[in-house]
DSSP file (Angstrom, degrees, kcal/mol; ACC not computed):
  #  RESIDUE AA STRUCTURE BP1 BP2  ACC     N-H-->O    O-->H-N    N-H-->O    O-->H-N    TCO  KAPPA ALPHA  PHI   PSI    X-CA   Y-CA   Z-CA
    1    1 A M              0   0    0      0, 0.0    54,-0.7     0, 0.0     2,-0.4   0.000 360.0 360.0 360.0 126.9  -59.1   85.8  -15.1
    2    2 A A  B     -A   54   0A   0     52,-0.2     2,-0.3    53,-0.0    52,-0.2  -0.792 360.0-155.2 -94.7 134.2  -60.4   82.7  -16.8
    3    3 A Y        -     0   0    0     50,-2.4     5,-0.0    -2,-0.4     0, 0.0  -0.817  21.8-110.4-111.4 150.7  -59.9   82.0  -20.4
    4    4 A Q    >>  -     0   0    0     -2,-0.3     3,-1.3     1,-0.1     4,-0.7  -0.451  47.5 -95.7 -77.4 155.9  -61.9   79.9  -22.8
    5    5 A P  T 34 S+     0   0    0      0, 0.0    47,-0.2     0, 0.0     3,-0.2   0.725 119.3  24.7 -52.7 -36.6  -60.1   76.7  -23.9
    6    6 A Q  T >4 S+     0   0    0      1,-0.1     3,-1.4     2,-0.1     4,-0.4   0.605 100.5  89.8 -98.1 -12.8  -58.5   77.8  -27.2
    7    7 A E  G X4 S+     0   0    0     -3,-1.3     3,-1.4     1,-0.3     4,-0.2   0.773  77.4  62.7 -61.0 -31.0  -58.5   81.5  -26.4
    8    8 A I  G >< S+     0   0    0     -4,-0.7     3,-1.2     1,-0.3    -1,-0.3   0.749  90.8  65.6 -73.7 -16.4  -55.0   81.4  -24.8
    9    9 A F  G <  S+     0   0    0     -3,-1.4    -1,-0.3     1,-0.2    -2,-0.2   0.686  93.1  62.1 -68.2 -20.6  -53.4   80.4  -28.0
   10   10 A F  G <  S+     0   0    0     -3,-1.4     2,-0.5    -4,-0.4    -1,-0.2   0.517  87.0  92.5 -94.2   4.3  -54.4   83.8  -29.6
   11   11 A R    X   -     0   0    0     -3,-1.2     3,-1.0    -4,-0.2     0, 0.0  -0.847  69.4-149.8 -90.1 133.3  -52.2   85.5  -27.0
   12   12 A S  T 3  S+     0   0    0     -2,-0.5    -1,-0.1     1,-0.3    -3,-0.0   0.642  95.7  48.8 -73.8 -13.9  -48.6   86.2  -27.9
   13   13 A S  T 3   +     0   0    0     -5,-0.1    -1,-0.3    -3,-0.0    -4,-0.1  -0.079  68.8 148.7-116.4  35.5  -47.4   85.9  -24.4
   14   14 A A    <   -     0   0    0     -3,-1.0    61,-0.2     1,-0.2     3,-0.0  -0.596  33.2-159.5 -75.0 119.5  -49.1   82.5  -23.3
   15   15 A P  S    S+     0   0    0      0, 0.0    60,-2.9     0, 0.0     2,-0.5   0.834  76.8  41.6 -73.5 -30.9  -46.4   81.2  -20.8
   16   16 A V  E     +B   74   0B   0     58,-0.2     2,-0.3    56,-0.0    36,-0.2  -0.963  69.1 175.5-117.3 126.6  -47.7   77.5  -21.2
   17   17 A T  E     -B   73   0B   0     56,-2.6    56,-2.3    -2,-0.5     2,-0.5  -0.948  17.1-146.5-126.9 156.1  -48.7   76.1  -24.5
   18   18 A I  E     -B   72   0B   0     -2,-0.3     2,-1.0    54,-0.2    54,-0.2  -0.970  12.0-137.6-119.8 127.2  -49.8   72.5  -25.2
   19   19 A D    >>  -     0   0    0     52,-2.8     4,-2.3    -2,-0.5     3,-1.6  -0.752  16.8-159.7 -83.9 104.2  -49.1   70.7  -28.5
   20   20 A E  T 34 S+     0   0    0     -2,-1.0    -1,-0.2     1,-0.3    30,-0.1   0.756  85.8  62.0 -59.8 -29.9  -52.3   69.0  -29.1
   21   21 A D  T 34 S+     0   0    0      1,-0.2    -1,-0.3    -3,-0.1    50,-0.1   0.825 112.7  36.7 -71.5 -26.4  -50.9   66.5  -31.4
   22   22 A K  T <4 S+     0   0    0     -3,-1.6    -2,-0.2    49,-0.1    -1,-0.2   0.741  92.6 108.2 -92.8 -27.8  -48.7   65.1  -28.6
   23   23 A C     <  -     0   0    0     -4,-2.3     3,-0.2    48,-0.2    -5,-0.0  -0.329  44.4-174.2 -56.2 126.0  -51.3   65.6  -25.9
   24   24 A I    > > +     0   0    0      1,-0.2     5,-1.4     2,-0.1     3,-1.4  -0.057  45.0 121.0-108.6  29.8  -52.8   62.3  -24.6
   25   25 A A  G > 5 +     0   0    0      1,-0.3     3,-2.4     3,-0.2    24,-0.2   0.857  68.2  65.2 -67.1 -33.5  -55.3   63.6  -22.3
   26   26 A E  G 3 5S+     0   0    0     22,-0.5    -1,-0.3     1,-0.3    -2,-0.1   0.808  96.8  56.6 -51.8 -30.3  -58.1   61.9  -24.3
   27   27 A K  G < 5S-     0   0    0     -3,-1.4    -1,-0.3    21,-0.1    -2,-0.2   0.270 133.8 -90.8 -86.5  11.3  -56.5   58.5  -23.2
   28   28 A G  T < 5S+     0   0    0     -3,-2.4     2,-0.3     1,-0.3    -3,-0.2   0.506  77.0 148.0  94.9   2.0  -56.9   59.7  -19.4
   29   29 A C      < +     0   0    0     -5,-1.4    -1,-0.3     1,-0.1    -2,-0.1  -0.588  10.1 159.8 -75.5 129.8  -53.6   61.4  -18.9
   30   30 A T     >  +     0   0    0     -2,-0.3     4,-2.6     2,-0.1     5,-0.3   0.004  30.4 123.8-132.0  23.1  -53.9   64.3  -16.5
   31   31 A V  H  > S+     0   0    0      1,-0.2     4,-2.9     2,-0.2     5,-0.2   0.913  75.6  46.4 -54.7 -52.8  -50.2   64.6  -15.4
   32   32 A C  H  > S+     0   0    0      1,-0.2     4,-1.2     2,-0.2    -1,-0.2   0.886 114.1  47.7 -59.5 -44.2  -49.8   68.2  -16.4
   33   33 A V  H  4 S+     0   0    0      1,-0.2     8,-0.2     2,-0.2    -1,-0.2   0.912 115.0  44.7 -66.1 -41.7  -53.0   69.2  -14.7
   34   34 A E  H  < S+     0   0    0     -4,-2.6    -2,-0.2     1,-0.2    -1,-0.2   0.894 111.5  55.1 -75.0 -37.9  -52.2   67.3  -11.4
   35   35 A A  H  < S+     0   0    0     -4,-2.9    -1,-0.2    -5,-0.3    -2,-0.2   0.691  82.5  97.3 -74.4 -15.7  -48.5   68.6  -11.4
   36   36 A C    ><  -     0   0    0     -4,-1.2     3,-1.4    -5,-0.2     5,-0.1  -0.599  58.0-162.7 -73.2 115.5  -49.5   72.4  -11.6
   37   37 A P  T 3  S+     0   0    0      0, 0.0    -1,-0.2     0, 0.0    -2,-0.0   0.795  90.6  51.1 -74.6 -20.2  -49.4   73.7   -8.0
   38   38 A M  T 3  S-     0   0    0     -3,-0.1    -2,-0.1     0, 0.0    -3,-0.0   0.450 104.7-127.2 -90.4   7.0  -51.5   76.7   -9.2
   39   39 A D    <   +     0   0    0     -3,-1.4    -6,-0.1    -6,-0.1    -5,-0.1   0.947  62.3 140.1  48.5  52.8  -54.2   74.7  -10.9
   40   40 A L        +     0   0    0     -7,-0.1    13,-3.0    13,-0.1    14,-1.0   0.639  48.8  74.7 -98.5 -15.4  -53.8   76.7  -14.1
   41   41 A L  E     +C   52   0C   0     11,-0.2     2,-0.3    -8,-0.2    11,-0.2  -0.695  54.9 166.4-101.1 153.8  -54.2   73.7  -16.5
   42   42 A A  E     -C   51   0C   0      9,-2.2     9,-1.6    -2,-0.3     2,-0.5  -0.914  38.0-102.2-146.8 177.3  -57.4   71.9  -17.4
   43   43 A I  E     -C   50   0C   0     -2,-0.3     7,-0.2     7,-0.2     3,-0.1  -0.931  31.8-129.5-107.7 128.9  -58.8   69.4  -19.8
   44   44 A N  E  >> -C   49   0C   0      5,-2.4     4,-2.5    -2,-0.5     5,-0.5  -0.674  15.1-151.2 -74.9 113.5  -60.9   70.9  -22.6
   45   45 A P  T  45S+     0   0    0      0, 0.0    -1,-0.2     0, 0.0    -2,-0.0   0.867  92.2  50.4 -63.5 -31.1  -64.2   68.7  -22.5
   46   46 A A  T  45S+     0   0    0      1,-0.2    -2,-0.0     3,-0.1    -3,-0.0   0.970 126.1  21.6 -70.9 -52.3  -64.8   69.3  -26.2
   47   47 A T  T  45S-     0   0    0      2,-0.2    -1,-0.2     1,-0.0   -21,-0.1   0.660  93.3-132.7 -94.6  -9.5  -61.4   68.3  -27.5
   48   48 A Q  T  <5 +     0   0    0     -4,-2.5   -22,-0.5     1,-0.2     2,-0.3   0.849  66.1 122.8  64.4  38.3  -60.2   66.2  -24.6
   49   49 A K  E   < -C   44   0C   0     -5,-0.5    -5,-2.4   -24,-0.2    -1,-0.2  -0.949  66.3-104.1-125.5 148.2  -56.8   68.1  -24.6
   50   50 A A  E     +C   43   0C   0     -2,-0.3     2,-0.3    -7,-0.2    -7,-0.2  -0.283  41.4 172.1 -67.5 158.4  -55.1   70.0  -22.0
   51   51 A Y  E     -C   42   0C   0     -9,-1.6    -9,-2.2   -34,-0.1     2,-0.8  -0.965  41.4 -97.6-160.9 159.9  -55.0   73.9  -22.0
   52   52 A M  E     -C   41   0C   0     -2,-0.3   -11,-0.2   -36,-0.2   -44,-0.2  -0.766  35.3-178.4 -86.5 107.0  -54.0   76.8  -19.9
   53   53 A A        +     0   0    0    -13,-3.0   -50,-2.4    -2,-0.8     2,-0.3   0.795  66.5  29.5 -77.5 -26.5  -57.2   77.9  -18.1
   54   54 A F  B    S-A    2   0A   0    -14,-1.0     2,-0.9   -52,-0.2     3,-0.2  -0.968  70.6-132.6-137.7 147.2  -55.6   80.9  -16.1
   55   55 A D  S    S+     0   0    0    -54,-0.7   -53,-0.0    -2,-0.3   -15,-0.0  -0.576  73.5 104.7-104.1  73.7  -52.8   83.2  -16.8
   56   56 A E        +     0   0    0     -2,-0.9    -1,-0.2   -18,-0.0   -16,-0.0   0.039  43.3 161.4-130.4  25.8  -51.0   83.0  -13.5
   57   57 A C        -     0   0    0     -3,-0.2    -2,-0.0     1,-0.1   -21,-0.0  -0.131  28.4-165.3 -58.3 137.7  -48.0   80.8  -14.3
   58   58 A W        -     0   0    0      0, 0.0    -1,-0.1     0, 0.0     0, 0.0   0.346  38.9-123.2 -95.2   0.8  -45.1   80.9  -11.9
   59   59 A Y        +     0   0    0      1,-0.1    -2,-0.0    16,-0.0    17,-0.0   0.890  62.4 145.6  56.4  47.2  -42.8   79.1  -14.4
   60   60 A C        -     0   0    0      1,-0.0    -1,-0.1     0, 0.0    -3,-0.0   0.644  46.9-145.2 -88.9 -17.7  -42.1   76.4  -11.8
   61   61 A M    >>  +     0   0    0      1,-0.1     4,-2.4     3,-0.0     3,-0.6   0.184  62.4 119.5  83.2 -15.6  -41.9   73.7  -14.6
   62   62 A P  H 3> S+     0   0    0      0, 0.0     4,-1.7     0, 0.0     5,-0.1   0.766  75.7  60.1 -66.5 -20.0  -43.3   70.5  -13.3
   63   63 A C  H 3> S+     0   0    0      2,-0.2     4,-0.9     1,-0.2     9,-0.2   0.919 114.1  36.2 -60.2 -48.1  -46.1   70.5  -16.0
   64   64 A E  H <4 S+     0   0    0     -3,-0.6     3,-0.4     1,-0.2     8,-0.2   0.929 119.2  47.8 -80.6 -40.7  -43.4   70.4  -18.7
   65   65 A K  H  < S+     0   0    0     -4,-2.4    -1,-0.2     1,-0.2    -2,-0.2   0.816 115.5  44.2 -71.9 -30.0  -40.9   68.2  -16.9
   66   66 A D  H  < S+     0   0    0     -4,-1.7    -1,-0.2    -5,-0.3    -2,-0.2   0.584  82.6 115.2 -99.0  -6.2  -43.6   65.5  -15.9
   67   67 A C     <  -     0   0    0     -4,-0.9     3,-0.3    -3,-0.4   -44,-0.0  -0.480  58.0-151.4 -59.7 124.7  -45.4   65.3  -19.3
   68   68 A P  S    S+     0   0    0      0, 0.0    -1,-0.2     0, 0.0    -4,-0.0   0.683  92.4  35.0 -78.3 -15.4  -44.9   61.9  -20.6
   69   69 A T  S    S-     0   0    0    -47,-0.0    -2,-0.1    -3,-0.0   -46,-0.1   0.474 107.1-115.5-114.5  -3.6  -45.1   62.9  -24.3
   70   70 A G  S    S+     0   0    0     -3,-0.3   -47,-0.1    -6,-0.1    -6,-0.1   0.828  71.3 135.7  70.8  34.4  -43.4   66.4  -24.1
   71   71 A A        +     0   0    0    -49,-0.2   -52,-2.8   -53,-0.1     2,-0.4   0.685  48.4  78.3 -84.8 -17.3  -46.6   68.1  -25.1
   72   72 A V  E     -B   18   0B   0    -54,-0.2     2,-0.4    -9,-0.2   -54,-0.2  -0.768  59.1-174.6 -93.5 133.0  -46.4   70.9  -22.6
   73   73 A K  E     -B   17   0B   0    -56,-2.3   -56,-2.6    -2,-0.4     2,-0.6  -0.997   9.3-159.6-125.8 123.9  -43.9   73.9  -23.3
   74   74 A V  E     -B   16   0B   0     -2,-0.4     2,-0.8   -58,-0.2   -58,-0.2  -0.933   6.9-156.0 -97.3 116.0  -43.3   76.6  -20.7
   75   75 A D        -     0   0    0    -60,-2.9   -16,-0.0    -2,-0.6    -2,-0.0  -0.860   6.2-153.5 -98.4 109.0  -41.9   79.8  -22.2
   76   76 A I        -     0   0    0     -2,-0.8     4,-0.1     1,-0.1    -2,-0.0  -0.733   3.7-153.9 -82.7 111.9  -40.0   81.7  -19.5
   77   77 A P  S    S+     0   0    0      0, 0.0     2,-0.3     0, 0.0    -1,-0.1   0.505  72.2  32.7 -66.9  -8.6  -40.1   85.4  -20.5
   78   78 A Y  S    S-     0   0    0      0, 0.0     2,-0.5     0, 0.0    -2,-0.0  -0.913  93.6 -88.4-145.1 171.1  -37.1   86.5  -18.8
   79   79 A L        -     0   0    0     -2,-0.3     2,-0.5     2,-0.0     0, 0.0  -0.693  35.5-146.4 -88.7 127.2  -33.6   85.0  -17.8
   80   80 A L              0   0    0     -2,-0.5    -1,-0.0     1,-0.1    -4,-0.0  -0.779 360.0 360.0 -88.4 130.8  -33.5   83.1  -14.6
   81   81 A R              0   0    0     -2,-0.5    -1,-0.1     0, 0.0    -2,-0.0   0.394 360.0 360.0-115.5 360.0  -30.2   83.4  -12.6
């Protein structure tokens, strides 16, 4: 299921959120998009910011770990043991 660029922020259970104030995609950064093995993240052409395009996150975390500005936040909805 594909979402519109800002639509994901209206969902209460969005597993990946992007702090647009910290996101530097407009400067050419695509680290989170490239790091996601599921290809869930994309760059919004209108805002030039990253967003979660599909809700299929596996909570593998490379997008959050690799983001140079800390703009990506992965909310894991359960306890991993």
